[in-house]
N, C-alpha and C positions, 0 to 999 in steps of 0.2 A: 082329438088326435090320439092315435094308437100309441100307448106308452110302453108296450112290451116289445121294444125294438132291439134290445141289446143281448149280447151273450151273457150267460149266467154269471161267469166268473169276472171279477174285477180285472182290469188290464192296465197297460201303460198309459192309455188315454184318459183314464179316470183321474180327475184333478181334485177330488174331495168335495165336501159340501161348500156351497157358495152362500154368502150373506150379502146384505145390502151394501155394506161398506166396500167389500171386494168388487161387487158388480159395478158400483159407481166409479171406482178407481180404474178398473179395466176399460170401461166404456170411454172414459176420458183419455186413456192412453191410446185406444184404438180410434178415437175421434169419430165414434159411430154409436148410435142407439141400436142395440140389438133387438131383433123382433121379439115381441112378447111371447110368441109361440116357442121360439128358441130358448128363451130364458126359462119358461115354464118346464120345458123338456129337461134342461140342465139342472133344474132344481130336483128332478126325479133321479137323474144320474148324469154327473158332470163329465161327459166325455166317454166314448165307448165304441167298441166294434159293433157294427150293425149285423142283425140277422138277415134282413132283406137288403141285398147289396146291388140291385140293378134298377136303373131308372130308364123306362122306355123312351125312345126318341125316333123320329122319322129320318133323322140326318145321319148318314154314315160317318164314322169317325175312326180314329186310330185304335180305339178299343174294339168296336164292333159295328155292324151295319145298322142295328136297330136298338141299341141301348148304350148306356154308359155305366161304368162300374164305380160303386161308392163303398169303400171298405169300412170306414169309420167316420165319426164326427168328432171334431176337436171340442174339448171342454173349455170352460172359461178359466184360463190360466196359461201356463207356459210349460215347455219341455216335456212332451209336445202339447201344444194348446193354441188358443187364439192369439196369444201374445207372440207367437212365432211368426206372425204375418210380416213384420218388418224385415226379418231375415229372409223369409221366402220370397218376398217381392224383390229384394235386392239381389238375391242369388239368381232368380229366374227372369229378371228384367220385366217384372209386372209393374209398369210405371204408374198406373192409375191407382191412387190411394183409396178410391171409392169402391174398389173390389176387395172384399174381405174373404180370405180363403178359410173354408170350414172343413175341407177334406182335401187330401192331396195324394197323388200317385205320379210324382213329377216325371215328365213335363206336363201332366194333366192335373187340373185342379177344379174343384167345385167351389163356387164363390157366391157370396151374397153381393148383389149388384146394386149399389146406392147411387149410380150415376144419374138416374132420372127422378128418383123419389126417395123419401125417408123410409118407407116400407119397402125393403129391397126385394127384387125378384131373385131367382136362383139360376145361375148359369154354369155351363161347363166350358172350360177353356183348355186348349192344347197349345202350349207356347211354341213347341217345335213346328207344328203344322199351321200356326197362326190362325187357329180355328176357334170360333165361339158359337155355342149353342144355348139358346134360352130353354131351360128345363121346366120352370114353373113360375107362376105369377108371384108367389110368396113362399116362405119357408114351410108353412103348414101344408100347403098343397104338394110341395116337394116330398116331405116326409110321408104323407099319405099315398104318394104315387110310387114309392119304392116297392119292389117285388122280389121274391126269393129266387126266381129263375126266369130267363127269357131265352127261348131257342133262337139262335141267330138265323137270319134269312139266308137263302142260298144266293148271296151276292158277294162275291169275294173281292176284297181289297188287294189281294195278292196274286192276281191272275198272271202277272208278268214274272212271278218267281222272285226269289231273293238272290242278290249277288253274293259272291264268295265272301266279301267283306262283311255283309249283313249277317250271313250265317255264322261267321266267326264271332261277331259281336253277340249274337244270341247264345252261343256256347259259353262265352265269358259271363253273360248275365246269369245263365243257369248255374254255373259253377259258383258264382258269387252269392246268389240267393240261397243255395243249398247250404253253404258254409255259414253265412251271416244272418239269413232271413228267419223271420218267425214263420210258423206253419201257414198262417193266413197269407203272408207275402209269397211263399212258395206256391200256394194254391192260385194266387192271382196271376203269377207269371205262367203257370202251367195252363190255366184257362186261356190265356192269350196265345200260347204256343199251339194249342189245339186247332187254331184257325190258320196256322202258318205252314208247317212243314213236317212231313211224316218222320224224317230223319231226326229232327229235333224232338219230336214227341217221344220216340223210342229212347233217345238219350236221357230225357228228363224222367221218363217212367223208371228207368233203371236207377237213377240217382235218388228218386223219391222212395223206391223200394228199399234201398239200403240206408235210408235216413234213420237216425237214432231216436227221433221223437215219434211216438206212436200216432200222434194226431196227423202227421204227414201221410201215414199209411191210410188213414180214413179218407183224406182228400183224394189220394190216389185211387182208392177203391170205388169212389163215385164214378170214375172213368172206366176202371177195369170191369165193373159190374155190367156196364153197357156193352163192353166188348164180349163178355161172357154170353150175353143174350143175343149176340150176332151183329151188333152195330159196330163192326170192327173195320171193315173196308180195307183190309190188308195192312193196317197200321201195326198190329201186334200179332205175331205168330201164335197159333193155338198152343204149341208146345211150351213156349215161353209163358203164355198166359196161365197155363195149368201149373207151372212151376211157381209163378208169383202168387197165385191164389192159395196154393198149399202152404206157402211160407207165411202169408198174411193171416191165414186161418189160425195161426198161433200168436197173433198180435196181442200186445198188452192193452190196446184200445179195444174195448168190448164191442163198440159199434163197427169198427173195421173188421174185427174177427167175425161177427155175425154176418156182415155183408159178404165176406170172403167165403164163408161156409155156404151161404145161399147161392153165391155166384158159381161155386164149384159144382153144385147140383145142376144149375142151368147149363153150364158149359158141358158137363158130362152128358146131359140129355141131348144137347145139340150135336155133340161128337158121335153119340150112338146112332142118331138119326142119319148121320153121314154114312156110317158103316152099313 
């Protein structure tokens, strides 16, 4: 198993080192024997944000047409951790106690599925859509199958467009995550917005551009750099893009700054060709 899976810095999902006594106690509380591959991974780092956040699937779902998103893995512990399962199941109506949530982006969850055997498979469930997708035969196969990027296929789940109410709900989600969310949570919503509606994209770009945390600018730059190279499709006007790139070229995040400087060169090259 590849053990270099996590971000370098410790984060809220890290639950500290585990020992045999803690492991025995928590497995008794969960009423489940955790997979050996999961335990071995948690001995290396007990809960973390993932570097590779996408798992390919042939089944379209509310995240994407050909993948599901996995931001982090719960560690052996609580707040947040595996012991939050009881509260998660109660809140989201997951009645089967043989499903153990190891990552969540409610109403979507990644679970160990103990319903048919002691060595659990890994599944994706969407409570709102009443959808279940089997991802891997076991936890080790799941971890080894994660990738850092998957380009979504040109099969849109949103051909019928969004209703006025749905658009309003997305605006509220954006405002909420910008104020309360971590940079990774902002990026996750932005990635979803990119498949939905140009109006929402432009709104969220402006919010991310103004965000006080430099890392948010880095996530934004991953999109703006593609726009600078011409993969824009009318979503962002060139004048606005030029203004945003000039601003982010002074970012405190060195990676965002470097990407903005590079993107400015690419944008100017493309604009000069137009002239």
